[in-house]
C-alpha positions as CSV (number, residue, x, y, z in Angstrom):
1,M,94.1,113.5,99.2
2,T,96.2,113.9,96.1
3,N,99.5,115.7,95.9
4,K,98.1,118.2,93.4
5,F,95.4,119.2,95.8
6,R,97.9,119.5,98.6
7,F,100.0,121.9,96.4
8,M,96.9,124.1,95.9
9,Q,96.3,124.2,99.6
10,I,99.8,125.2,100.7
11,A,100.7,127.5,97.8
12,P,98.9,130.7,99.2
13,V,100.6,130.2,102.6
14,L,104.0,129.8,101.0
15,A,103.6,132.8,98.8
16,A,102.5,135.1,101.6
17,F,105.3,133.9,103.8
18,M,108.0,134.3,101.2
19,A,106.8,137.8,100.5
20,A,107.2,138.6,104.2
21,L,110.7,137.3,104.2
22,V,111.7,139.4,101.2
23,S,110.4,142.5,103.0
24,C,112.5,141.9,106.1
25,S,115.8,143.8,106.4
26,G,119.2,142.1,106.5
27,D,119.3,142.6,110.2
28,A,116.9,139.7,110.6
29,E,119.7,137.4,109.4
30,M,121.8,138.1,112.5
31,E,123.5,135.1,113.9
32,K,121.3,133.2,116.5
33,E,122.5,131.5,119.6
34,K,120.5,128.3,118.8
35,L,119.4,126.6,115.6
36,S,115.7,126.4,115.1
37,I,114.8,122.9,114.0
38,V,111.4,121.4,113.0
39,V,110.8,117.7,112.8
40,T,107.6,115.8,111.8
41,I,107.3,113.1,114.5
42,P,108.4,112.9,118.2
43,P,111.1,110.1,117.8
44,Q,112.9,112.5,115.4
45,A,113.0,115.1,118.1
46,Y,114.8,112.5,120.3
47,F,117.4,111.8,117.6
48,V,118.0,115.5,117.0
49,E,118.2,116.3,120.7
50,K,120.7,113.6,121.3
51,I,123.0,115.2,118.7
52,A,122.2,118.9,118.8
53,G,121.7,119.1,122.6
54,E,121.5,122.6,123.9
55,K,122.5,124.1,120.6
56,A,119.0,123.8,119.1
57,D,115.3,124.5,119.8
58,I,113.3,121.6,118.4
59,S,109.6,121.8,117.4
60,I,107.4,118.8,116.5
61,I,104.7,118.9,114.0
62,L,102.9,115.6,114.8
63,S,102.4,116.0,118.5
64,G,99.4,115.6,120.8
65,G,98.3,112.2,119.6
66,K,97.8,113.0,116.0
67,D,97.6,110.0,113.7
68,P,100.5,110.2,111.2
69,H,98.6,108.3,108.6
70,F,95.8,110.9,108.2
71,F,97.1,114.3,109.3
72,E,97.6,117.3,107.0
73,F,99.9,120.3,107.6
74,S,98.0,123.3,108.9
75,T,98.8,126.9,108.0
76,R,100.4,127.5,111.4
77,E,102.6,124.4,111.0
78,I,103.7,125.4,107.5
79,S,104.6,128.9,108.8
80,Q,106.5,127.2,111.7
81,I,108.6,125.2,109.2
82,L,109.3,128.2,107.0
83,S,110.5,130.1,110.1
84,A,113.0,127.4,111.0
85,D,116.7,127.0,110.0
86,I,116.2,123.2,109.4
87,Y,113.3,121.0,108.6
88,F,114.0,117.3,109.1
89,S,111.4,115.2,107.2
90,I,111.3,111.5,107.4
91,G,109.5,110.4,104.2
92,L,105.9,110.2,105.3
93,P,103.5,110.5,102.2
94,Q,102.0,113.6,103.6
95,E,105.3,115.4,103.5
96,A,105.8,115.0,99.8
97,A,103.8,117.9,98.5
98,L,105.0,120.3,101.1
99,V,108.6,119.4,100.7
100,A,108.4,119.7,96.9
101,R,106.9,123.2,97.2
102,L,109.3,124.3,99.9
103,S,112.3,123.1,97.9
104,A,111.2,125.2,95.0
105,S,111.0,128.3,97.2
106,S,113.8,130.7,97.9
107,G,115.0,131.3,101.5
108,T,117.5,129.9,104.0
109,L,115.5,126.9,105.2
110,R,117.4,123.6,104.9
111,I,115.1,120.7,104.1
112,V,116.6,117.2,104.8
113,D,114.9,113.9,104.5
114,T,116.6,111.7,107.1
115,G,115.3,108.6,105.4
116,E,116.3,109.6,101.8
117,D,118.8,106.8,101.2
118,I,116.9,104.1,103.1
119,P,115.1,101.5,100.8
120,R,111.4,101.1,101.8
121,R,109.7,97.9,102.3
122,L,106.2,96.9,101.3
123,P,103.5,96.6,104.0
124,D,103.0,93.1,105.4
125,A,99.9,91.0,104.9
126,P,101.2,87.4,104.9
127,F,97.9,85.9,106.0
128,L,96.3,86.9,102.6
129,A,98.3,84.3,100.8
130,N,96.1,81.9,99.0
131,S,93.0,83.3,100.8
132,G,91.0,83.7,97.6
133,N,89.3,86.9,98.8
134,S,89.2,90.5,97.5
135,D,91.7,92.0,100.0
136,T,94.8,93.0,98.1
137,L,97.7,95.3,98.7
138,P,98.1,98.3,96.4
139,P,101.0,98.5,94.0
140,A,104.3,99.7,95.4
141,D,104.9,103.4,95.1
142,E,106.0,106.4,97.1
143,E,102.7,106.6,99.0
144,N,102.1,103.1,100.1
145,T,105.5,101.7,101.2
146,D,106.1,101.2,104.9
147,P,107.2,104.6,106.4
148,H,108.2,103.4,109.9
149,I,111.9,103.6,109.4
150,W,112.5,105.0,112.9
151,L,111.7,101.7,114.6
152,S,114.9,99.9,113.5
153,P,118.1,100.7,115.4
154,A,120.2,100.0,112.3
155,L,118.2,102.5,110.2
156,V,118.3,105.1,113.0
157,K,122.0,105.1,112.8
158,L,121.7,106.1,109.1
159,Q,119.3,108.8,110.0
160,A,121.6,110.0,112.8
161,Q,124.4,110.4,110.2
162,K,122.1,112.6,108.1
163,I,121.3,114.7,111.1
164,I,124.9,115.3,112.1
165,D,126.0,116.1,108.5
166,T,123.3,118.7,108.3
167,L,124.1,120.3,111.7
168,I,127.8,120.6,110.9
169,V,127.0,122.4,107.6
170,A,124.4,124.7,109.3
171,D,126.5,125.4,112.3
172,P,130.2,124.6,111.7
173,K,131.5,126.5,114.7
174,N,129.9,123.9,116.9
175,A,131.0,120.9,114.8
176,S,133.1,119.3,117.6
177,Y,130.2,119.5,120.0
178,Y,127.9,117.7,117.5
179,I,130.5,115.1,116.7
180,S,131.0,114.2,120.3
181,R,127.3,113.9,121.0
182,H,126.7,111.9,117.8
183,A,129.3,109.4,119.0
184,L,127.5,109.0,122.3
185,F,124.2,108.5,120.5
186,I,125.7,105.8,118.3
187,T,127.0,104.1,121.4
188,E,123.5,104.3,122.9
189,I,122.0,102.7,119.8
190,D,124.6,99.9,119.8
191,N,123.9,99.2,123.5
192,L,120.2,99.2,122.8
193,D,120.7,96.8,119.9
194,R,122.6,94.3,122.0
195,E,120.0,94.5,124.8
196,I,117.1,93.9,122.3
197,Q,119.0,90.9,120.9
198,R,119.4,89.6,124.4
199,Q,115.7,90.0,125.2
200,L,114.6,88.3,122.0
201,S,117.0,85.4,122.2
202,V,114.6,83.5,124.4
203,V,111.7,83.8,121.8
204,K,111.1,80.7,119.7
205,E,108.1,81.8,117.7
206,K,109.3,84.6,115.4
207,T,105.9,86.0,114.5
208,L,104.4,89.2,115.8
209,L,100.7,89.7,115.7
210,V,100.1,93.5,115.5
211,Y,97.0,95.5,114.9
212,H,98.8,98.1,112.7
213,P,101.9,97.1,110.6
214,A,104.3,99.5,112.2
215,F,107.1,97.1,113.1
216,G,108.2,95.7,109.8
217,Y,111.7,97.2,109.9
218,F,112.1,96.1,113.5
219,A,111.0,92.6,112.5
220,D,113.4,92.5,109.6
221,Q,116.4,93.5,111.7
222,Y,115.7,90.9,114.4
223,G,114.5,88.0,112.3
224,F,110.7,88.2,113.0
225,T,107.7,88.4,110.8
226,Q,104.7,90.6,111.6
227,I,101.2,89.7,110.9
228,P,99.0,92.8,110.8
229,V,95.3,93.1,111.4
230,E,94.9,96.3,109.3
231,I,95.6,96.5,105.6
232,E,96.7,100.0,104.6
233,G,94.7,101.4,107.5
234,K,91.6,99.5,106.7
235,E,89.9,96.6,108.5
236,P,90.2,93.2,106.7
237,A,87.3,91.4,105.1
238,A,85.7,88.6,107.1
239,R,87.6,85.9,105.2
240,S,91.0,87.6,105.8
241,L,90.2,88.0,109.4
242,S,89.3,84.4,109.7
243,I,92.6,83.4,108.1
244,L,94.5,85.7,110.4
245,I,92.9,84.1,113.5
246,E,93.5,80.6,112.2
247,T,97.2,81.5,111.6
248,A,97.6,83.0,115.1
249,R,96.0,79.9,116.7
250,R,98.2,77.6,114.6
251,K,101.3,79.5,115.7
252,R,100.0,79.7,119.2
253,I,100.5,83.4,119.4
254,R,99.2,84.7,122.7
255,T,99.9,88.5,122.4
256,L,98.3,91.1,120.2
257,F,100.3,94.4,120.0
258,V,98.3,97.5,119.7
259,E,99.0,101.3,119.6
260,P,97.2,104.1,121.5
261,Q,95.1,104.9,118.4
262,T,94.0,101.3,118.0
263,P,90.2,100.7,118.3
264,Q,90.2,98.8,121.6
265,K,86.9,97.0,121.2
266,K,87.9,95.5,117.8
267,A,91.3,94.5,119.2
268,Q,89.7,92.9,122.2
269,I,87.4,90.8,119.9
270,I,90.4,89.5,118.0
271,A,92.4,88.9,121.2
272,S,89.6,87.0,122.8
273,S,89.1,84.8,119.7
274,I,92.7,83.5,120.0
275,G,93.1,83.7,123.8
276,A,95.7,86.5,123.4
277,E,96.7,89.2,125.8
278,I,96.7,92.8,124.5
279,M,99.9,94.8,125.0
280,Q,100.3,98.4,124.0
281,I,103.3,100.0,122.3
282,D,103.5,103.6,121.1
283,P,105.7,103.8,118.0
284,L,105.4,107.6,118.1
285,A,106.7,108.0,121.7
286,R,109.5,110.6,122.0
287,N,111.7,108.4,124.2
288,W,112.8,106.1,121.4
289,T,115.3,104.0,123.3
290,E,112.9,103.3,126.1
291,T,110.1,102.5,123.7
292,L,112.0,99.9,121.7
293,L,113.5,98.3,124.8
294,D,110.0,98.0,126.3
295,F,108.8,96.4,123.1
296,A,111.6,93.9,123.1
297,K,110.9,93.0,126.7
298,K,107.2,92.5,126.0
299,I,108.0,90.2,123.1
300,G,110.5,88.3,125.2
301,G,108.0,87.9,128.0
302,R,104.9,87.3,126.0
303,K,102.7,84.2,126.6
304,T,103.3,81.3,124.2
305,E,102.5,77.6,124.4
């Protein structure tokens, strides 16, 4: 769906809501006890909660198992964002049209892209090299770079800084509270980073076979390469799949990492063809620290020859 069409979809909702805001009296602007914050994905809620604590009510747009690669904002979700004090986006392609439209509207909503200053990587498909088939990656642009910046501890520290900067501006009277909690969260991230390094130190083969290429930033930080089955959300052609299987066999990879949304039958076929075990990891799980540590442990304990 193009950005132009997304603009056309959300424009009536925005117009109606902004009209309602104008009609409200100044009494509606009374100071609230808590900030109302909306985020796009569950891991963001974890980050914000770690810093904002009891000073904020946090709502998540992409909950209930929605696929982040194919969702569209509903009328209810747009209204929810417009009712908030802060909306933390994270740079997903689906956010672009909405954020552009919201930014052009009046009102008190603060819109902050927590990944604004983070360079984006291209999707991985190393097994396509010299394959001579028609599978190709699209040109690099805003809509097809890798969006999974929340899966690297180093990049989450940058996002945490964006969050605390925004909270202090929005709620300066509680600045010391946010600063204290931010420091604790940074310590948590540093401890996680050290433990991930410890878990991965025993791994000799630095290649991850993944169904969906969600772990590129994680792989970059810890010296791994990911080989994905999917290409931009699409199944590979037969020749590409054959090369992938040959690569996994040559590298003696014995684990295929999948997500809850992965088509299990297709994953099982690939795993069986290389004698691999299937392990599940949910990159959208809210408990971010536990998720990444679990991922590292599964990599460290995977079967290799």
